[in-house]
Every structure is written in structure tokens, then in C-alpha cells.
C-alpha positions as CSV (number, residue, x, y, z in Angstrom):
1,X,62.6,-56.3,-7.5
2,X,63.6,-59.3,-9.6
3,X,64.3,-58.5,-13.2
4,X,65.7,-61.9,-14.2
5,X,62.4,-63.6,-14.7
6,X,58.7,-62.7,-15.2
7,X,57.0,-61.5,-12.1
8,X,53.4,-62.9,-11.9
9,X,52.5,-61.1,-8.7
10,X,54.1,-58.6,-6.3
11,X,56.3,-60.0,-3.6
12,X,56.8,-58.8,-0.1
13,X,58.5,-55.6,-1.3
14,X,55.4,-54.5,-3.2
15,X,52.3,-55.8,-1.3
16,X,52.0,-52.8,1.0
17,X,51.7,-50.2,-1.8
18,X,48.4,-51.1,-3.4
19,X,46.3,-49.2,-0.8
20,X,48.6,-46.2,-0.7
21,X,48.6,-45.8,-4.5
22,X,44.9,-46.4,-5.0
23,X,43.9,-43.6,-2.5
24,X,45.9,-41.0,-4.4
25,X,43.1,-39.9,-6.7
26,X,40.8,-39.3,-3.7
27,X,43.5,-37.2,-1.9
28,X,44.8,-35.5,-5.0
29,X,44.4,-31.8,-5.7
30,X,41.2,-31.3,-7.8
31,X,42.4,-28.4,-9.9
32,X,41.8,-28.5,-13.6
33,X,45.0,-30.1,-14.8
34,X,44.1,-30.8,-18.4
35,X,44.1,-27.3,-19.7
36,X,46.4,-26.6,-22.7
37,X,47.0,-23.2,-24.3
38,X,48.9,-23.5,-27.6
39,X,50.7,-20.6,-29.3
40,X,53.1,-20.1,-32.2
41,X,56.3,-18.2,-31.4
42,X,56.0,-14.6,-32.5
43,X,52.3,-15.0,-33.6
44,X,49.4,-13.5,-31.7
45,X,46.6,-16.0,-30.8
46,X,45.9,-18.9,-28.5
47,X,44.2,-22.3,-29.0
48,X,42.8,-23.4,-25.7
49,X,41.5,-26.9,-25.0
50,X,41.2,-29.3,-22.1
51,X,42.6,-32.8,-22.8
52,X,41.4,-34.2,-19.4
53,X,43.4,-36.5,-17.1
54,X,46.6,-37.1,-19.1
55,X,49.9,-35.5,-19.8
56,X,49.9,-33.6,-23.1
57,X,53.0,-33.1,-25.2
58,X,53.4,-29.8,-27.1
59,X,56.0,-28.8,-29.6
60,X,56.6,-26.3,-32.4
61,X,57.2,-27.5,-35.9
62,X,60.8,-26.8,-37.0
63,X,59.7,-24.1,-39.5
64,X,58.1,-22.2,-36.6
65,X,54.7,-22.0,-38.4
66,X,52.8,-24.6,-36.4
67,X,52.3,-25.7,-32.8
68,X,51.4,-29.4,-32.3
69,X,50.0,-31.2,-29.4
70,X,49.2,-34.8,-28.6
71,X,47.5,-36.3,-25.6
72,X,47.5,-40.1,-25.7
73,X,47.4,-41.3,-22.1
74,X,43.7,-41.0,-21.1
75,X,42.3,-44.0,-19.3
76,X,39.3,-44.1,-21.5
77,X,41.6,-44.4,-24.6
78,X,40.4,-41.3,-26.3
79,X,43.3,-40.0,-28.4
80,X,43.6,-36.3,-28.9
81,X,45.9,-34.3,-31.2
82,X,45.7,-30.6,-32.0
83,X,47.4,-28.2,-34.5
84,X,47.6,-24.5,-34.6
85,X,49.0,-23.0,-37.8
86,X,49.9,-19.5,-39.1
87,X,48.3,-19.4,-42.5
88,X,48.4,-17.0,-45.5
89,X,44.7,-16.9,-46.3
90,X,41.8,-15.3,-44.4
91,X,41.0,-18.0,-41.9
92,X,37.5,-19.2,-40.9
93,X,36.4,-22.6,-39.6
94,X,34.9,-23.5,-43.1
95,X,38.0,-22.3,-45.0
96,X,40.4,-24.2,-42.7
97,X,38.3,-27.4,-43.2
98,X,38.2,-26.8,-46.9
99,X,42.0,-26.4,-47.0
100,X,43.0,-29.3,-44.7
101,X,40.3,-32.0,-44.8
102,X,40.8,-33.1,-48.4
103,X,44.5,-33.8,-47.7
104,X,43.6,-35.9,-44.6
105,X,41.0,-37.9,-46.6
106,X,43.3,-38.5,-49.5
107,X,46.1,-39.6,-47.1
108,X,43.8,-42.1,-45.5
109,X,42.6,-43.6,-48.8
110,X,46.2,-43.8,-50.1
111,X,47.0,-46.1,-47.1
112,X,43.9,-48.2,-48.0
113,X,42.1,-47.1,-44.9
114,X,38.4,-47.2,-45.6
115,X,36.4,-44.2,-44.2
116,X,32.7,-44.8,-43.7
117,X,29.7,-42.6,-42.7
118,X,31.6,-39.4,-43.5
119,X,29.5,-36.4,-42.2
120,X,30.4,-32.7,-42.3
121,X,28.6,-30.2,-40.1
122,X,28.9,-26.8,-38.4
123,X,28.4,-26.3,-34.6
124,X,29.3,-23.3,-32.5
125,X,31.7,-21.9,-35.0
126,X,33.5,-25.2,-35.3
127,X,33.5,-27.0,-38.7
128,X,33.4,-30.8,-38.1
129,X,34.1,-33.9,-40.0
130,X,33.1,-37.2,-38.5
131,X,33.6,-40.7,-39.8
132,X,34.3,-44.3,-38.8
133,X,37.0,-46.8,-39.8
134,X,35.7,-50.3,-39.5
135,X,39.0,-52.1,-40.0
136,X,42.7,-51.7,-40.7
137,X,44.7,-54.4,-42.6
138,X,41.8,-56.8,-42.2
139,X,41.6,-56.3,-38.4
140,X,38.3,-54.8,-37.0
141,X,38.9,-51.7,-34.9
142,X,35.5,-49.9,-35.0
143,X,37.2,-46.5,-34.7
144,X,35.3,-43.3,-34.5
145,X,37.1,-40.1,-35.6
146,X,36.2,-36.5,-35.4
147,X,38.1,-33.6,-36.9
148,X,37.2,-30.1,-35.6
149,X,38.4,-27.0,-37.4
150,X,38.5,-23.4,-36.1
151,X,39.8,-20.3,-37.9
152,X,40.2,-16.6,-37.3
153,X,42.5,-14.0,-38.8
154,X,45.6,-15.7,-39.9
155,X,45.2,-18.8,-37.6
156,X,43.8,-22.2,-38.4
157,X,43.3,-24.8,-35.7
158,X,42.4,-28.5,-35.9
159,X,41.6,-30.9,-33.1
160,X,41.5,-34.6,-34.0
161,X,40.0,-37.2,-31.7
162,X,39.6,-40.9,-32.2
163,X,38.4,-43.9,-30.2
164,X,38.7,-47.5,-31.1
165,X,36.0,-50.0,-30.3
166,X,33.7,-47.0,-30.2
167,X,30.1,-47.4,-28.9
168,X,27.5,-44.6,-29.3
169,X,27.5,-43.8,-25.6
170,X,31.1,-42.6,-25.9
171,X,30.2,-39.7,-28.2
172,X,30.0,-37.7,-25.0
173,X,33.8,-38.0,-24.7
174,X,34.2,-36.1,-28.0
175,X,31.6,-33.5,-27.2
176,X,33.1,-32.8,-23.7
177,X,36.5,-32.0,-25.3
178,X,34.9,-29.7,-27.9
179,X,32.8,-27.9,-25.4
180,X,36.0,-26.4,-23.9
181,X,37.8,-25.6,-27.2
182,X,38.4,-21.9,-27.9
183,X,40.5,-20.0,-30.5
184,X,41.5,-16.7,-29.1
185,X,43.1,-14.6,-31.8
186,X,43.9,-11.6,-29.6
187,X,45.4,-13.5,-26.7
188,X,49.0,-14.1,-26.0
189,X,50.8,-16.3,-23.5
190,X,54.3,-17.2,-22.6
191,X,56.0,-19.8,-24.8
192,X,55.4,-22.5,-22.3
193,X,52.4,-24.0,-24.0
194,X,51.5,-26.4,-21.2
195,X,51.0,-25.0,-17.7
196,X,53.6,-25.9,-15.2
197,X,52.9,-29.2,-13.4
198,X,53.5,-29.8,-9.7
199,X,54.9,-32.8,-8.0
200,X,51.4,-34.0,-7.0
201,X,50.4,-34.2,-10.7
202,X,53.3,-36.4,-11.6
203,X,52.8,-38.5,-8.5
204,X,49.3,-39.2,-9.6
205,X,50.4,-40.0,-13.2
206,X,53.1,-42.3,-11.9
207,X,50.7,-44.1,-9.6
208,X,48.3,-44.8,-12.5
209,X,51.1,-46.4,-14.4
210,X,52.4,-48.3,-11.3
211,X,49.0,-49.8,-10.7
212,X,48.9,-51.0,-14.3
213,X,52.4,-52.4,-13.8
214,X,53.9,-50.2,-16.5
215,X,57.0,-49.6,-14.4
216,X,59.2,-47.8,-16.9
217,X,56.5,-45.2,-17.4
218,X,55.9,-45.0,-13.7
219,X,59.6,-44.3,-13.1
220,X,59.6,-41.5,-15.6
221,X,56.6,-39.8,-14.0
222,X,57.8,-40.4,-10.4
223,X,61.2,-39.0,-11.3
224,X,59.7,-35.8,-12.6
225,X,57.8,-35.5,-9.3
226,X,61.0,-36.1,-7.3
227,X,63.0,-33.5,-9.4
228,X,60.3,-30.9,-8.6
229,X,60.3,-31.9,-4.9
230,X,64.1,-31.4,-4.8
231,X,63.6,-27.8,-5.9
232,X,60.5,-27.0,-3.8
233,X,58.8,-29.4,-1.3
234,X,55.0,-29.4,-1.5
235,X,54.2,-33.0,-0.7
236,X,53.3,-34.2,2.8
237,X,55.8,-36.5,4.6
238,X,53.7,-39.6,3.8
239,X,53.3,-38.7,0.1
240,X,57.0,-38.0,-0.2
241,X,57.7,-41.4,1.3
242,X,55.3,-43.0,-1.2
243,X,57.0,-41.1,-4.1
244,X,60.5,-42.2,-3.2
245,X,59.4,-45.8,-2.4
246,X,57.6,-46.3,-5.6
247,X,60.2,-44.5,-7.8
248,X,62.9,-46.8,-6.5
249,X,60.6,-49.8,-6.9
250,X,59.8,-48.8,-10.5
251,X,63.5,-48.6,-11.3
252,X,64.2,-51.9,-9.6
253,X,61.5,-53.8,-11.3
254,X,62.5,-52.3,-14.6
255,X,66.1,-53.7,-14.0
256,X,67.8,-50.3,-13.3
257,X,69.2,-51.3,-9.9
258,X,71.8,-48.4,-9.8
259,X,68.9,-45.8,-10.1
260,X,66.9,-47.7,-7.5
261,X,69.8,-47.5,-5.1
262,X,70.4,-43.8,-5.8
263,X,66.7,-43.1,-5.2
264,X,66.6,-44.9,-1.8
265,X,69.9,-43.3,-0.8
266,X,68.4,-39.9,-1.5
267,X,65.3,-40.8,0.5
268,X,67.4,-41.7,3.5
269,X,69.2,-38.3,3.4
270,X,65.8,-36.6,3.6
271,X,64.0,-39.0,6.1
272,X,66.6,-41.0,8.0
273,X,64.2,-42.7,10.4
274,X,61.8,-44.1,7.8
275,X,62.3,-47.9,7.9
276,X,61.0,-48.7,4.4
277,X,63.7,-46.7,2.7
278,X,66.3,-49.0,4.4
279,X,64.2,-52.1,3.7
280,X,64.0,-51.2,0.0
281,X,67.7,-50.5,0.0
282,X,68.2,-54.0,1.4
283,X,66.0,-55.4,-1.4
284,X,68.2,-53.6,-4.0
285,X,71.3,-55.2,-2.5
286,X,69.5,-58.5,-2.4
287,X,68.9,-58.3,-6.1
288,X,72.6,-57.5,-6.5
289,X,73.5,-60.6,-4.5
290,X,75.2,-58.5,-1.8
291,X,74.2,-60.3,1.4
292,X,76.3,-58.3,3.9
293,X,75.0,-55.0,2.6
294,X,71.4,-56.3,2.7
295,X,71.8,-57.3,6.3
296,X,73.2,-53.9,7.2
297,X,70.2,-52.1,5.7
298,X,67.7,-54.6,7.2
299,X,69.2,-53.9,10.7
300,X,68.5,-50.2,10.2
301,X,65.0,-51.0,8.9
302,X,64.2,-52.9,12.0
303,X,65.7,-50.2,14.2
304,X,63.2,-47.7,12.9
305,X,60.4,-50.3,12.4
306,X,57.8,-48.4,14.5
307,X,58.0,-45.4,12.1
308,X,56.1,-46.9,9.2
309,X,53.2,-45.1,7.6
310,X,49.8,-45.9,9.2
311,X,48.3,-48.7,7.3
312,X,51.6,-50.2,6.1
313,X,52.7,-53.6,7.1
314,X,56.4,-54.3,7.7
315,X,57.5,-57.0,5.3
316,X,59.1,-60.4,6.2
317,X,62.5,-60.7,4.5
318,X,62.4,-64.5,4.7
319,X,59.3,-64.4,2.5
320,X,60.5,-61.7,0.1
321,X,61.5,-62.7,-3.4
322,X,64.2,-60.0,-3.4
323,X,66.2,-62.1,-0.9
324,X,65.7,-65.4,-2.6
325,X,69.5,-65.8,-3.1
326,X,70.0,-65.8,0.7
327,X,67.0,-67.7,2.2
328,X,69.0,-71.0,2.3
329,X,72.0,-69.3,3.9
330,X,72.1,-69.9,7.7
331,X,73.9,-66.6,8.3
332,X,71.1,-64.6,6.6
333,X,68.3,-66.6,8.2
334,X,69.8,-66.4,11.7
335,X,70.5,-62.7,11.4
336,X,66.9,-61.9,10.2
337,X,65.4,-64.0,13.0
338,X,67.5,-62.1,15.6
339,X,66.2,-58.8,14.1
340,X,62.6,-60.0,14.3
341,X,63.0,-60.7,18.0
342,X,63.7,-57.0,18.7
């Protein structure tokens, strides 16, 4: 978990996780997790859309007249934002487009963003504007944008999607999102605009970031999963172990050793005979330069060595970068070799 220098490849503490993380999508719950239902406090009506495999963020504008959503974390790099606004004119898809699109176009041109191939159309009660942005500040981006407008009663909605380095085959990404969009003027929902997420959802999200070595983001998602697990356990024992292991790892690699230590300590209180919690605690002490504490945790790890998850490989501390400060110390080397004989 070294944070003092750039890590070019995982060391012993990390090698065993790749298989466990990568199988998560296959084992994950297959429920439709991308559904968003946006409302405005005190106003009847719901904008419903599905943003796919990402974590949407929804908030209400300070004046209380608009709900706003953004979903920026899709692996295909399709960016999605949506707006639902309480308006004072009779709303329709065409009227909402007529009211909002000119301001969007003017704003782009005022920033010297050239819009090409602008095309307006109507499709399934959705007023559309599509265009491309070939470059920004002299840098080619080949961005495709689509603004979709819906309106009914006193509600206007807009969904904006964009994709850089767009190729024609990716038009389906836009159409798939629009196919699930609905403006429901007579519906009401609770003020929680995004359905509640379970620990499995955030475990999946954290694992995607972990595989991409975005450890700060992984820590945020894993922590949300662990917080939910503390309130109500739904994960299997093996997945709970993966969650705690990788949360602590993410903190450690990001340089937050106190949080890494706190995470592994909690894991031990919940699963006191799982050896990798002790091993990772030893890694954390190793990064802190605390050899005696590292050895104490390693002894416990070796004591419960047979309790690893099927498919895991017990690491060798003498080849682990987390103990680099001790590998030339006879006391450490001798102690580890004695443990390995057990």
C-alpha cells in the first residue's frame, strides 16, 4: 500500500484480488439499477429515465423550481444530464424546445463552440435537437450531442446526452436511453429521486473503479457499501470479505492509512478467523514503519491461514512491497520464516 512513490504494478498485497473483482459483474444482481424518477418538491409529475450502469446524482435547484440529474460514470463514456422544471406556460415538447434550445445554442456560440449539422425533429412526443462539435479550443473532440425535450401541463423536461469521439455505430447509445424516457404528469413519488441502492450495487461500482486503479473513487463506493452492510447485512461472507479487503486497500493505496487500519479492524470484529484481514493490517503497519505490530498481525494471519477464500493465494511477506522497510532486518526475516514453517 505504498503511497510514497508511484506504483507501476500491484505488489503481493494486491495480486490475489484481480480474479475476485472481475467476477463480480457475473455474480451481481441483475435488477435494473439505472432507473431514475425525478420530481420537484410540491409539484405533481415525474420524469422517468434509465441512465444505465452508473451512479446518478440528483438535486433540486435552490429556488425549488427545477430538479437536476447528471450521470457521468458510464463505461462507454456517454454523458447524460436531465432537467425537470415547473414552468408558467402551457408545456409541450415543441414549446419546451422553443423556450430552451435558443439559449443553449446562444451559450455555446458565446463560448466560441462551433455547432455543426444541427438537426431538429419530432419522435414519439419528444422534440429533438442533434448536432456535432468537431473541436474545442483547437482540439478535435468529434462530439455528438442530442437534446431531447418533453412537456406536459406545467412541466418541461430536457435530457442532454453527449459522446466524444463519436462514431455512427454509437447512435444506438442515445436511442436506448430515449426509448425509456417518460414524462408522467399525474404521477407522484417520494422526494428520494433515486431509488435506494444496496450494498451489492456499491460493491460493483467500487470494483469497477478498483480495476481501473481509481482508488479514491473505489474507496468512496466501497465505503457506501460497508455503511449499508453495517445497518443490514445482505452480502455473502466471501463478498463481505472482498468488500472490507478492497476498501482498506483503496484507502491504503490512496495514502489514508488511518482509514485503512480502521477498516481492517472492523473486518476483524466481524470475521475474526479470516487471515487476510490480519495480513492487510500487517501491511498497513508495514507502511507505517511499525515492525513489531506488523509481526503480531502476521502471526495471526498465519494462524488462520487455511481460512482463505477459495481461489485466493496466501501472500509472501518477504516479497511484498508493504514490508520493504523490514526485509533487510534479521528479526523480521527470521520471524516470517518461522511462521512459514507452521
